[in-house]
C-alpha positions as CSV (number, residue, x, y, z in Angstrom):
1,X,237.0,-28.5,320.0
2,X,234.5,-27.0,317.5
3,X,233.6,-30.4,316.3
4,X,233.0,-31.4,319.8
5,X,230.7,-28.3,320.2
6,X,228.7,-29.3,316.9
7,X,228.4,-32.8,318.4
8,X,227.0,-31.8,321.4
9,X,224.8,-29.7,319.8
10,X,223.6,-32.5,317.6
11,X,223.3,-34.7,320.6
12,X,221.2,-32.3,322.4
13,X,218.8,-32.1,319.5
14,X,218.5,-36.2,319.7
15,X,218.2,-36.5,323.3
16,X,216.2,-33.3,324.2
17,X,213.3,-33.7,321.8
18,X,211.0,-35.3,324.0
19,X,212.1,-33.1,327.0
20,X,211.5,-29.9,324.7
21,X,208.1,-31.2,323.8
22,X,207.0,-31.5,327.5
23,X,208.5,-28.4,328.7
24,X,208.2,-26.0,325.7
25,X,204.7,-26.5,324.2
26,X,203.0,-23.1,323.6
27,X,200.1,-22.7,326.2
28,X,197.0,-23.9,324.1
29,X,194.5,-23.5,326.7
30,X,193.1,-20.2,325.1
31,X,193.6,-21.2,321.5
32,X,190.5,-20.3,319.1
33,X,188.6,-23.6,317.8
34,X,186.6,-23.5,314.7
35,X,184.0,-25.9,313.3
36,X,183.2,-26.6,309.6
37,X,179.4,-27.2,308.5
38,X,178.5,-30.2,306.1
39,X,176.4,-29.0,303.3
40,X,174.7,-31.2,300.6
41,X,174.7,-28.4,298.1
42,X,178.2,-26.7,297.4
43,X,178.0,-22.8,297.2
44,X,178.8,-21.3,294.0
45,X,182.4,-19.6,293.9
46,X,181.5,-16.4,292.6
47,X,182.5,-13.9,295.6
48,X,178.9,-13.3,296.4
49,X,178.3,-14.9,299.9
50,X,174.4,-14.7,299.9
51,X,173.7,-18.3,299.7
52,X,171.8,-19.8,302.7
53,X,174.4,-22.3,303.2
54,X,177.0,-19.7,304.5
55,X,174.3,-18.3,307.0
56,X,174.1,-21.6,308.7
57,X,177.8,-21.7,309.6
58,X,179.7,-20.9,312.4
59,X,180.9,-17.2,312.4
60,X,184.5,-16.9,313.3
61,X,185.4,-13.4,314.8
62,X,187.9,-12.0,317.3
63,X,190.7,-11.2,314.9
64,X,193.3,-9.2,316.9
65,X,196.3,-7.2,315.4
66,X,199.7,-8.6,315.0
67,X,200.7,-5.2,313.5
68,X,200.8,-2.6,314.5
69,X,199.3,-2.8,317.8
70,X,199.8,-6.5,318.9
71,X,196.8,-7.9,320.7
72,X,194.4,-5.0,319.7
73,X,191.3,-6.0,317.9
74,X,191.1,-5.8,314.3
75,X,190.4,-2.1,313.2
76,X,187.6,-3.3,310.5
77,X,185.0,-5.8,311.2
78,X,186.0,-9.2,310.0
79,X,184.2,-12.6,309.8
80,X,185.0,-16.0,308.6
81,X,182.7,-19.3,308.0
82,X,183.8,-22.8,306.9
83,X,181.7,-25.3,305.0
84,X,182.6,-28.7,303.5
85,X,181.2,-31.5,301.4
86,X,182.5,-34.7,300.3
87,X,184.7,-33.3,297.9
88,X,186.1,-29.8,299.1
89,X,186.5,-27.2,301.9
90,X,184.8,-23.9,301.3
91,X,185.8,-20.9,303.0
92,X,183.9,-17.5,303.0
93,X,185.4,-14.3,304.5
94,X,183.6,-11.0,305.1
95,X,186.0,-8.3,305.2
96,X,184.0,-5.0,305.9
97,X,185.6,-1.8,305.6
98,X,184.1,1.7,306.5
99,X,186.4,3.1,303.9
100,X,186.0,1.1,300.7
101,X,187.8,3.7,298.6
102,X,190.7,2.9,300.7
103,X,191.0,-0.7,299.8
104,X,194.5,-1.3,298.0
105,X,193.5,-3.7,295.3
106,X,197.0,-4.9,294.3
107,X,198.2,-6.5,291.2
108,X,195.9,-9.2,289.1
109,X,198.7,-11.7,288.9
110,X,198.9,-15.4,290.4
111,X,201.3,-15.5,293.5
112,X,201.7,-11.6,293.3
113,X,203.0,-10.2,296.7
114,X,200.5,-9.8,299.5
115,X,202.7,-7.5,301.6
116,X,201.5,-4.0,299.9
117,X,197.9,-4.7,299.2
118,X,194.7,-5.6,301.3
119,X,194.7,-9.5,301.5
120,X,193.1,-12.5,303.0
121,X,195.2,-15.7,304.0
122,X,194.2,-19.2,305.2
123,X,196.9,-21.4,306.8
124,X,195.9,-25.0,307.1
125,X,198.2,-27.5,309.1
126,X,196.5,-30.7,307.7
127,X,198.6,-33.1,309.7
128,X,198.4,-31.0,313.1
129,X,202.0,-31.3,313.4
130,X,202.4,-27.6,314.1
131,X,205.2,-27.3,311.7
132,X,204.0,-27.6,308.2
133,X,201.2,-26.0,306.2
134,X,199.2,-25.2,303.2
135,X,198.8,-21.6,302.3
136,X,196.0,-20.2,300.5
137,X,195.5,-16.5,299.8
138,X,193.8,-13.8,297.7
139,X,193.4,-10.1,297.1
140,X,190.6,-7.8,296.0
141,X,191.6,-8.4,292.6
142,X,190.8,-12.2,293.0
143,X,194.3,-13.5,292.6
144,X,195.4,-17.3,293.6
145,X,198.1,-17.1,296.0
146,X,199.4,-20.5,297.4
147,X,202.3,-22.1,298.8
148,X,203.7,-24.5,301.4
149,X,205.3,-23.9,305.0
150,X,208.0,-26.3,305.8
151,X,209.5,-26.6,309.4
152,X,207.5,-23.3,310.6
153,X,209.5,-21.3,308.1
154,X,212.8,-21.7,310.0
155,X,214.9,-21.8,306.8
156,X,214.0,-18.8,305.2
157,X,211.1,-17.3,303.0
158,X,208.8,-14.2,303.7
159,X,205.6,-13.3,305.3
160,X,203.3,-13.3,302.1
161,X,206.3,-11.7,300.3
162,X,208.5,-12.6,297.4
163,X,209.1,-16.1,296.1
164,X,211.3,-18.7,297.7
165,X,214.9,-17.9,297.2
166,X,216.4,-20.8,298.7
167,X,218.0,-23.1,296.1
168,X,216.2,-26.2,297.6
169,X,213.1,-24.4,298.7
170,X,213.4,-24.6,302.7
171,X,211.0,-22.2,304.6
172,X,208.1,-21.0,302.7
173,X,207.5,-22.2,299.1
174,X,205.6,-20.0,297.0
175,X,206.1,-21.9,293.8
176,X,203.7,-24.7,294.9
177,X,200.6,-24.3,293.0
178,X,197.6,-26.0,293.8
179,X,194.3,-26.9,292.2
180,X,191.7,-24.5,293.9
181,X,189.3,-21.8,293.1
182,X,188.9,-18.1,294.4
183,X,186.5,-15.3,293.7
184,X,186.2,-11.7,295.2
185,X,183.6,-8.8,295.0
186,X,183.7,-5.3,296.4
187,X,180.7,-3.1,297.5
188,X,180.4,0.0,299.6
189,X,180.7,-2.0,302.7
190,X,183.8,-3.9,302.0
191,X,185.2,-6.7,300.1
192,X,184.4,-10.4,300.1
193,X,186.5,-13.6,299.6
194,X,185.1,-17.3,298.5
195,X,187.3,-20.1,298.4
196,X,186.9,-23.7,297.3
197,X,189.7,-26.1,298.2
198,X,189.4,-29.4,297.1
199,X,190.4,-32.2,299.6
200,X,192.6,-34.0,296.5
201,X,194.7,-30.7,296.8
202,X,195.6,-31.2,300.2
203,X,197.4,-34.0,302.2
204,X,196.2,-35.5,305.6
205,X,197.1,-38.6,307.7
206,X,194.0,-40.6,307.1
207,X,190.2,-40.4,306.3
208,X,187.4,-39.9,308.7
209,X,186.9,-37.4,311.8
210,X,190.4,-35.5,312.6
211,X,191.5,-31.9,313.8
212,X,193.7,-29.7,311.5
213,X,195.8,-26.6,312.6
214,X,194.1,-23.4,311.2
215,X,194.6,-19.6,311.2
216,X,193.6,-16.7,308.9
217,X,195.0,-13.3,308.3
218,X,193.8,-10.1,307.2
219,X,195.8,-7.3,305.8
220,X,194.5,-3.7,305.7
221,X,197.1,-2.1,303.8
222,X,196.2,1.8,304.1
223,X,196.8,1.3,307.9
224,X,199.8,-0.9,307.3
225,X,197.9,-3.4,309.4
226,X,197.9,-7.4,309.7
227,X,195.5,-9.2,312.0
228,X,195.2,-12.8,312.8
229,X,192.4,-15.0,314.0
230,X,194.8,-17.2,316.6
231,X,196.9,-14.4,318.1
232,X,200.8,-14.3,317.0
233,X,203.1,-12.0,318.8
234,X,204.4,-9.5,316.1
235,X,207.9,-11.1,316.1
236,X,206.5,-13.9,314.2
237,X,204.5,-14.2,311.0
238,X,201.3,-16.0,310.3
239,X,203.2,-18.9,309.3
240,X,204.1,-19.6,312.8
241,X,202.1,-22.7,312.7
242,X,202.6,-23.9,316.3
243,X,200.4,-20.9,317.6
244,X,197.5,-21.7,315.1
245,X,194.2,-22.5,316.3
246,X,192.2,-25.5,315.4
247,X,189.6,-26.6,312.9
248,X,187.9,-29.4,315.1
249,X,186.3,-32.6,313.8
250,X,186.4,-32.1,310.2
251,X,185.1,-35.1,308.1
252,X,188.0,-35.7,305.6
253,X,187.2,-38.2,302.8
254,X,189.4,-40.8,301.4
255,X,191.3,-39.8,298.5
256,X,192.3,-41.5,295.4
257,X,194.4,-39.1,293.5
258,X,195.3,-39.7,290.0
259,X,196.1,-36.7,287.7
260,X,198.0,-36.4,284.5
261,X,199.4,-33.1,283.4
262,X,200.3,-33.4,279.7
263,X,202.2,-30.7,277.4
264,X,202.9,-30.0,273.9
265,X,205.5,-27.4,272.7
266,X,206.6,-26.0,269.5
267,X,210.0,-24.7,269.4
268,X,211.9,-22.1,267.0
269,X,215.6,-21.2,267.9
270,X,218.4,-19.8,266.1
271,X,221.9,-19.4,267.3
272,X,223.6,-16.5,265.7
273,X,227.1,-17.1,267.0
274,X,227.6,-20.5,265.2
275,X,229.8,-20.0,262.1
276,X,226.7,-20.9,260.0
277,X,223.4,-20.0,261.8
278,X,220.6,-21.9,261.1
279,X,217.2,-22.0,262.4
280,X,216.3,-25.1,264.5
281,X,212.6,-26.1,264.6
282,X,211.3,-28.8,267.0
283,X,208.2,-30.1,268.7
284,X,207.9,-32.1,271.9
285,X,205.4,-33.8,273.9
286,X,205.5,-34.9,277.6
287,X,204.0,-34.8,280.9
288,X,203.7,-35.3,284.5
289,X,201.4,-37.7,286.6
290,X,200.7,-37.4,290.2
291,X,199.6,-40.6,292.1
292,X,198.4,-40.7,295.7
293,X,199.9,-44.2,297.1
294,X,198.3,-43.5,300.5
295,X,196.4,-40.3,302.3
296,X,199.6,-38.6,303.2
297,X,202.0,-40.0,300.4
298,X,202.4,-39.1,296.8
299,X,204.2,-40.2,293.7
300,X,205.2,-37.8,291.0
301,X,206.2,-38.9,287.7
302,X,207.7,-37.0,284.9
303,X,208.6,-37.6,281.2
304,X,210.4,-35.6,278.8
305,X,210.3,-32.4,280.9
306,X,210.3,-29.2,279.5
307,X,210.6,-25.7,281.3
308,X,209.9,-23.2,278.5
309,X,207.5,-21.1,280.3
310,X,209.9,-20.5,283.4
311,X,210.8,-16.9,283.9
312,X,214.5,-16.1,283.0
313,X,217.2,-15.2,285.8
314,X,217.9,-11.6,286.8
315,X,220.9,-10.2,285.7
316,X,223.6,-9.7,288.4
317,X,227.1,-8.2,288.8
318,X,229.6,-10.4,290.3
319,X,232.5,-8.2,292.0
320,X,233.6,-11.1,294.3
321,X,235.9,-13.9,293.9
322,X,232.8,-16.4,294.4
323,X,230.1,-17.6,292.3
324,X,226.6,-16.0,292.5
325,X,223.7,-17.9,293.7
326,X,220.5,-17.8,291.3
327,X,217.5,-19.3,292.8
328,X,215.5,-22.4,291.3
329,X,212.3,-21.3,289.3
330,X,211.2,-24.4,287.6
331,X,207.8,-25.6,289.2
332,X,208.5,-29.5,289.3
333,X,211.5,-29.1,291.5
334,X,209.8,-26.7,293.6
335,X,206.9,-28.4,294.7
336,X,207.7,-30.1,298.0
337,X,211.1,-28.7,298.0
338,X,211.2,-28.1,301.6
339,X,211.4,-31.6,302.3
340,X,214.7,-32.0,300.6
341,X,216.1,-28.8,302.1
342,X,219.4,-29.3,304.1
343,X,222.2,-26.9,304.6
344,X,222.8,-23.1,304.8
345,X,221.0,-21.1,302.4
346,X,223.1,-19.6,299.4
347,X,226.3,-20.9,300.6
348,X,226.5,-24.5,301.3
349,X,223.3,-26.6,300.6
350,X,223.6,-30.1,300.4
351,X,221.1,-30.5,297.5
352,X,220.6,-27.8,294.9
353,X,218.1,-28.7,292.2
354,X,219.6,-26.3,289.6
355,X,222.3,-28.7,289.2
356,X,219.7,-30.9,287.6
357,X,219.1,-30.1,283.7
358,X,221.4,-27.3,283.6
359,X,225.1,-27.0,283.0
360,X,226.9,-23.9,282.3
361,X,223.7,-22.1,281.5
362,X,223.1,-24.7,279.0
363,X,219.8,-26.8,279.2
364,X,220.1,-30.4,279.3
365,X,217.2,-32.5,278.5
366,X,215.5,-34.5,281.2
367,X,214.3,-37.6,279.9
368,X,212.1,-38.5,283.0
369,X,212.1,-38.9,286.7
370,X,210.1,-39.6,289.8
371,X,209.4,-38.0,293.1
372,X,207.9,-39.7,296.3
373,X,207.2,-37.4,298.9
374,X,204.7,-37.3,301.9
375,X,204.5,-38.8,305.6
376,X,204.9,-42.4,306.6
377,X,204.1,-43.4,310.4
378,X,204.5,-39.7,311.1
379,X,207.9,-39.2,309.3
380,X,208.4,-36.7,306.5
381,X,210.3,-38.7,303.7
382,X,211.3,-37.8,300.1
383,X,212.7,-39.7,297.3
384,X,213.8,-38.0,293.9
385,X,215.6,-39.4,290.9
386,X,216.1,-37.9,287.8
387,X,217.5,-39.0,284.4
388,X,219.3,-36.2,282.1
389,X,220.1,-37.1,278.6
390,X,223.5,-36.9,276.9
391,X,224.0,-33.7,274.7
392,X,227.3,-32.6,273.1
393,X,230.2,-33.0,275.4
394,X,227.9,-33.7,278.5
395,X,227.0,-37.4,279.3
396,X,223.8,-38.7,280.4
397,X,223.4,-38.5,284.3
398,X,221.3,-40.0,286.9
399,X,220.5,-37.8,290.0
400,X,219.3,-39.2,293.1
401,X,218.0,-37.9,296.5
402,X,216.7,-39.7,299.7
403,X,215.6,-37.8,302.5
404,X,213.8,-38.5,305.7
405,X,213.1,-36.2,308.7
406,X,211.1,-36.7,312.1
407,X,209.2,-33.6,313.5
408,X,208.8,-33.6,317.3
409,X,207.1,-31.0,319.3
410,X,208.0,-27.1,319.4
411,X,209.9,-26.8,316.1
412,X,212.3,-29.6,317.0
413,X,213.2,-31.8,314.0
414,X,215.9,-34.7,313.2
415,X,216.9,-35.7,309.8
416,X,219.3,-37.3,307.4
417,X,219.8,-37.0,303.6
418,X,221.8,-39.0,300.8
419,X,222.4,-37.1,297.4
420,X,224.0,-39.0,294.4
421,X,225.2,-38.0,290.9
422,X,226.1,-41.1,288.7
423,X,227.5,-40.6,285.0
424,X,225.4,-43.4,283.2
425,X,227.9,-43.4,280.4
426,X,230.7,-44.1,282.7
427,X,229.6,-45.6,286.0
428,X,233.3,-44.8,287.6
429,X,232.5,-41.1,287.6
430,X,230.2,-40.6,290.6
431,X,229.7,-38.0,293.7
432,X,227.8,-38.8,297.0
433,X,226.7,-36.4,299.4
434,X,225.4,-37.6,302.7
435,X,224.4,-35.8,306.1
436,X,222.1,-35.4,309.2
437,X,220.4,-32.1,310.5
438,X,218.2,-31.1,313.0
439,X,216.8,-28.2,315.1
440,X,216.0,-27.9,318.7
441,X,213.3,-25.5,319.8
442,X,213.2,-24.3,323.5
443,X,210.0,-22.4,324.3
444,X,208.9,-20.0,321.7
445,X,212.0,-17.7,321.7
446,X,214.9,-19.9,321.3
447,X,216.2,-22.3,318.5
448,X,219.1,-24.4,318.0
449,X,220.1,-25.9,314.6
450,X,222.9,-27.8,313.0
451,X,223.8,-30.0,310.3
452,X,226.9,-32.3,309.4
453,X,228.0,-33.8,306.0
454,X,230.6,-35.4,304.1
455,X,231.2,-36.2,300.3
456,X,232.7,-38.9,298.3
457,X,234.0,-38.3,295.0
458,X,236.3,-41.1,293.0
459,X,239.8,-39.9,293.4
460,X,239.7,-37.7,296.1
461,X,240.5,-38.5,299.9
462,X,240.6,-36.5,302.9
463,X,238.9,-33.0,303.5
464,X,235.2,-34.1,302.4
465,X,233.3,-32.5,305.2
466,X,231.4,-29.8,306.2
467,X,229.2,-28.8,309.4
468,X,227.3,-25.7,310.7
469,X,225.9,-25.1,314.3
470,X,224.2,-22.0,315.4
471,X,221.2,-20.6,317.4
472,X,218.5,-17.8,317.1
473,X,216.8,-15.9,319.8
474,X,213.8,-13.9,318.9
475,X,211.6,-11.9,321.0
476,X,209.1,-9.0,320.5
477,X,212.1,-6.6,321.4
478,X,215.2,-8.5,320.7
479,X,216.8,-10.6,317.5
480,X,220.1,-12.5,318.4
481,X,221.4,-14.9,316.2
482,X,224.9,-16.6,315.9
483,X,226.4,-19.6,313.7
484,X,229.7,-21.3,313.1
485,X,230.5,-23.3,309.9
486,X,233.4,-24.9,308.6
487,X,234.0,-26.5,305.1
488,X,236.7,-28.8,304.4
489,X,239.1,-28.2,301.3
490,X,237.7,-31.2,299.3
491,X,233.9,-30.9,300.3
492,X,232.4,-31.3,297.1
493,X,228.6,-31.9,297.1
494,X,228.1,-31.7,293.0
495,X,224.5,-31.9,293.1
496,X,224.5,-28.9,295.8
497,X,225.8,-25.5,296.0
498,X,229.0,-24.3,297.9
499,X,230.5,-20.8,297.1
500,X,233.7,-21.4,298.7
501,X,235.8,-24.4,300.1
502,X,238.5,-24.7,302.9
503,X,237.1,-22.1,305.2
504,X,235.8,-21.4,308.8
505,X,232.9,-18.9,309.2
506,X,231.5,-17.1,312.1
507,X,228.5,-14.9,312.1
508,X,226.8,-13.2,315.1
509,X,224.1,-10.5,315.0
510,X,221.9,-8.4,317.8
511,X,219.1,-6.2,316.8
512,X,216.8,-4.3,319.1
513,X,213.2,-3.3,318.2
514,X,212.1,0.2,319.6
515,X,208.4,1.0,319.4
516,X,207.3,4.6,319.5
517,X,203.6,3.9,320.2
518,X,202.8,7.6,320.7
519,X,204.0,8.8,317.3
520,X,201.0,7.8,314.9
521,X,203.4,8.2,311.8
522,X,206.4,6.5,313.0
523,X,206.4,2.6,313.4
524,X,209.9,1.6,315.0
525,X,213.6,2.0,315.0
526,X,216.1,-1.0,314.7
527,X,219.5,-0.3,315.6
528,X,221.6,-3.5,315.2
529,X,225.4,-4.7,314.9
530,X,226.7,-7.6,313.3
531,X,230.2,-9.3,312.7
532,X,230.8,-12.0,310.0
533,X,234.1,-13.3,309.2
534,X,235.8,-16.1,307.0
535,X,239.2,-17.6,307.4
536,X,240.9,-20.3,305.6
537,X,242.0,-23.4,307.3
538,X,245.4,-22.0,308.5
539,X,243.6,-19.1,310.1
540,X,244.3,-16.6,307.3
541,X,241.2,-14.0,307.2
542,X,239.8,-14.0,304.0
543,X,236.8,-11.8,304.3
544,X,235.4,-9.6,307.3
545,X,232.5,-7.6,307.6
546,X,231.4,-5.5,310.8
547,X,228.0,-3.9,310.2
548,X,226.6,-1.2,312.3
549,X,223.3,0.2,311.5
550,X,219.8,1.5,312.3
551,X,216.5,1.2,310.5
552,X,213.7,3.6,310.5
553,X,210.5,2.4,309.6
554,X,207.2,4.4,309.0
555,X,203.6,3.8,309.6
556,X,203.0,3.5,305.9
557,X,205.8,1.0,305.3
558,X,208.3,3.8,304.2
559,X,211.9,2.9,305.3
560,X,215.5,4.3,305.4
561,X,218.8,3.2,307.1
562,X,221.1,5.5,309.0
563,X,224.3,5.3,309.3
564,X,225.0,1.7,307.4
565,X,228.5,1.8,308.4
566,X,230.7,-1.3,307.4
567,X,234.3,-2.2,308.5
568,X,235.6,-4.2,305.8
569,X,238.7,-6.7,305.1
570,X,239.5,-8.6,302.5
571,X,242.6,-11.2,302.2
572,X,244.2,-12.4,299.2
573,X,246.6,-15.3,298.9
574,X,247.0,-14.9,295.4
575,X,246.3,-12.3,292.8
576,X,242.6,-11.6,291.8
577,X,241.6,-10.7,288.3
578,X,238.6,-8.6,289.0
579,X,238.2,-7.5,285.4
580,X,240.3,-8.0,282.1
581,X,243.5,-6.3,282.6
582,X,243.0,-5.3,286.4
583,X,244.7,-7.9,288.5
584,X,244.7,-7.1,292.5
585,X,248.0,-8.3,294.2
586,X,247.9,-10.5,297.0
587,X,247.7,-9.1,300.5
588,X,245.3,-7.9,303.0
589,X,242.9,-4.9,302.5
590,X,240.9,-3.0,305.0
591,X,238.4,-0.5,304.5
592,X,235.5,1.5,305.4
593,X,232.2,1.8,303.5
594,X,228.9,3.6,303.9
595,X,225.6,1.8,303.0
596,X,222.3,3.4,302.5
597,X,218.7,2.2,301.6
598,X,215.3,3.2,301.3
599,X,211.9,2.8,300.1
600,X,208.6,5.0,299.8
601,X,205.4,3.6,300.6
602,X,205.2,0.3,298.3
603,X,201.5,0.3,298.4
604,X,201.1,3.4,296.5
605,X,200.6,3.6,292.6
606,X,204.0,5.1,292.2
607,X,206.9,3.8,294.5
608,X,210.6,4.1,294.6
609,X,213.3,2.1,296.8
610,X,217.1,2.2,296.2
611,X,220.4,3.0,298.0
612,X,224.1,2.9,297.4
613,X,227.6,1.8,298.7
614,X,230.3,4.2,298.9
615,X,233.8,3.5,300.4
616,X,236.9,1.8,300.3
617,X,237.2,-1.4,298.0
618,X,240.6,-3.3,297.8
619,X,243.3,-0.7,296.7
620,X,240.8,1.9,295.8
621,X,237.1,2.9,296.2
622,X,233.6,1.6,294.9
623,X,230.4,3.6,294.5
624,X,227.5,1.3,293.6
625,X,223.9,3.1,293.7
626,X,221.0,1.2,292.9
627,X,217.2,2.4,292.2
628,X,213.9,0.6,291.3
629,X,210.9,2.9,290.2
630,X,207.6,1.1,290.3
631,X,204.4,2.2,288.8
632,X,201.0,0.3,289.3
633,X,197.7,1.1,287.6
634,X,194.7,-0.2,289.5
635,X,195.0,-4.1,289.1
636,X,195.6,-4.4,285.4
637,X,199.1,-2.7,284.7
638,X,202.2,-2.8,286.8
639,X,206.0,-1.9,285.6
640,X,209.3,-1.5,287.3
641,X,212.4,0.0,286.0
642,X,215.6,-1.3,288.1
643,X,219.1,0.3,287.6
644,X,222.4,-1.0,289.2
645,X,225.6,1.0,288.7
646,X,229.2,0.3,289.7
647,X,232.2,2.8,289.7
648,X,235.3,1.1,290.8
649,X,238.6,2.9,290.9
650,X,241.7,1.0,292.0
651,X,245.3,1.5,292.0
652,X,245.7,-1.2,289.5
653,X,242.9,0.3,287.2
654,X,239.6,1.4,286.9
655,X,236.1,0.4,285.4
656,X,232.4,1.1,285.5
657,X,229.6,-1.4,284.9
658,X,225.8,-1.5,285.2
659,X,222.6,-3.5,284.8
660,X,219.3,-2.2,283.8
661,X,216.1,-4.1,283.8
662,X,212.6,-3.1,282.7
663,X,209.7,-5.3,283.6
664,X,206.0,-4.9,282.9
665,X,203.0,-6.9,283.2
666,X,199.5,-6.4,281.8
667,X,196.7,-8.5,283.4
668,X,193.4,-9.0,281.6
669,X,192.1,-11.5,284.4
670,X,194.2,-13.0,287.1
671,X,194.6,-15.7,285.0
672,X,195.3,-14.3,281.6
673,X,198.4,-12.0,281.5
674,X,201.3,-10.8,279.3
675,X,204.7,-10.0,280.8
676,X,207.8,-8.5,279.2
677,X,211.3,-8.2,280.7
678,X,214.2,-6.1,279.1
679,X,217.8,-6.5,280.8
680,X,220.8,-5.1,279.7
681,X,224.2,-6.1,281.2
682,X,227.0,-3.6,280.5
683,X,229.8,-6.2,281.4
684,X,228.4,-8.6,278.3
685,X,226.9,-5.6,276.5
686,X,223.9,-8.1,275.8
687,X,220.3,-6.9,275.8
688,X,218.1,-9.9,276.7
689,X,214.2,-9.8,276.0
690,X,211.8,-12.3,277.5
691,X,208.0,-11.7,276.6
692,X,205.5,-14.2,277.8
693,X,201.8,-14.3,277.4
694,X,200.0,-16.8,279.7
695,X,196.5,-18.0,279.5
696,X,195.9,-20.3,282.5
697,X,193.6,-23.0,284.0
698,X,194.0,-24.5,287.4
699,X,197.2,-24.9,289.1
700,X,199.2,-23.0,286.7
701,X,198.5,-25.3,283.6
702,X,197.4,-23.5,280.3
703,X,198.7,-21.9,277.3
704,X,202.1,-20.2,277.2
705,X,203.9,-18.3,274.4
706,X,207.2,-17.0,274.9
707,X,209.8,-15.1,272.8
708,X,213.4,-14.9,274.1
709,X,216.2,-12.9,272.4
710,X,219.5,-11.6,273.2
711,X,220.9,-8.8,271.2
712,X,224.6,-7.9,271.4
713,X,225.8,-4.3,271.4
714,X,229.6,-4.7,272.0
715,X,232.4,-4.3,269.9
716,X,234.4,-7.6,268.1
717,X,237.8,-6.7,269.6
718,X,236.6,-6.4,272.9
719,X,234.0,-8.8,273.6
720,X,234.7,-11.4,270.9
721,X,231.3,-11.4,269.3
722,X,230.1,-9.0,266.5
723,X,227.2,-6.4,267.1
724,X,224.0,-8.1,266.5
725,X,221.5,-10.8,267.4
726,X,223.2,-13.8,269.6
727,X,220.2,-16.0,270.2
728,X,216.4,-16.0,269.3
729,X,213.6,-18.3,270.2
730,X,210.0,-18.6,270.0
731,X,208.3,-21.3,272.0
732,X,204.3,-22.2,272.1
733,X,203.5,-24.5,275.0
734,X,200.0,-25.7,276.1
735,X,199.7,-27.7,279.3
736,X,196.5,-29.6,280.4
737,X,195.6,-31.2,283.9
738,X,193.4,-34.1,283.6
739,X,191.7,-35.4,287.0
740,X,191.5,-39.3,286.6
741,X,190.7,-39.6,290.3
742,X,186.9,-40.6,289.8
743,X,187.6,-43.3,287.0
């Protein structure tokens, strides 16, 4: 019956795309339309918009609020103008403010969050497909904020928030770094932003006259206000590309994209856990190339890839029986990652790029690879092939992905994917994953989605399947969603991520938005309830959570939840060793716990967030408080201290553990900064340090100096390691972008 239901869902996606497009298109009669003015002399990108060329451009006004008063005019005068020449698009924004002392400048750090600062954002749908877009943003500090929207952000992400947390990068990909320029200035009448976006940074269907989707967004943080040029209901964010306006009759030039990014790195490493520790010094060279095969199709090549500059993972404590999810942070895999995103985020992903070049926490050298991505005849296509080098007990391996998806009107898509892993030293050792997926949009409120997949692993027969079907319904007042997923006992996407196997999963949630417009200091109530449950394939309940809650959000962004009641069930068919010497017997455990979360106004220089979980846990209780204290000094210095503590008391034994993390950033300019991170994990009794100095050029290239250190504070008899250093590493890496397009 469930398989039949999934089949019907996918059939609807296939057969209803044209109908959905005809009946459910947004009403575009009143959409705003902009034009760009051609200029013979490019403006200087200095944040000063006084050049005469700006005065001749069309003035775009009419911004309206998305939050807090949907449809009302922006509270401060806002004007945007667009110019272009044969090389680039130029965008100037006049962001007037009658209280310039109240402008929240934010951190001077590339891709820093725009949520808690004044900001200006540009959304460019260059294919006019009303689903995908390039994003360029800045703050009064003059930072570069850029990313890619995929499938109208249906797969995840945030409205100008944190980094993309999907393993394969669906939704909004903040880790895409384009080559462009921005400058800002502030005076007694407000602040101003000036952008230069080269046509070579963008992708579009062909040269010549064409229309693009376009929207702008402005944050006025002291009012916790977000306004947009093309109106968007408050239940959606500015990445709702289908509701964007239009940039009309832009003259896009022919592109010949050819860039090479070369790097050199020197590395000193010492592993103190070896019997005879010895320092290892090395120097490496490598690089990436980007070749535009057509206006919309790009080939990326990489050789001897190095990720020394990538920030380290955040430490986590695992009290479950299942593996934790750590997001991808390596830039090469994150560019155009939305193209390869298929599955259910953080639980059943058919392609998860962290399986490439990493094995059990050990870095595996990448010899080379290629990625082909873009659009062909209106179809989104992607090809990825990576070869890793054999090291220690790990054989050389080839990883491949082929992806194609067709986009239709109104958020409707249909796609297929094939993922492979081949042991190049033993060709009989292989794994294949294949699947189809789709979305069906009905109106602006209702979206159905589904995927079905299988795997092929040598020596395994039967049970290599997985599927998921669900829907979401989103209006101004309601959010309702539900999904069903089943994973076979032998489902094995080895280049994907599956946190458990042999289960059936059901989830449903309903949330109500209640606005109190007559109370100026209060924003809204969000009462909601959800039910989530996992069963094994025999019907035994493994995990159950019924959540009853209400959120309180204030006008300045402060928040708390109450009551946060959870009805928890855990079923064990075999004993679970949660800690050394503590084994929970098989059986079913039913408990209640109380969850509380809060945060103060995060745009303030000093803010705090945190919460706790308190209540039953298997045969006993758990108390898990956490808190993060953050401080920002102007736009140059920011720091945060995070503490997570766990006190678990069971009939079988008790234990406590914690994670402490201290992060700090000092920015000399938006492109020159030093970052430091200290993390202590009480489980391993290790203190990890990561210090990075970055002096950046365009698109995230430049000089990186990185120091990593792991110090052990445990006792040899308990942890198996003597007190003292475990690993130390010092890296100097320099990357340089060469634009050979004009040669």
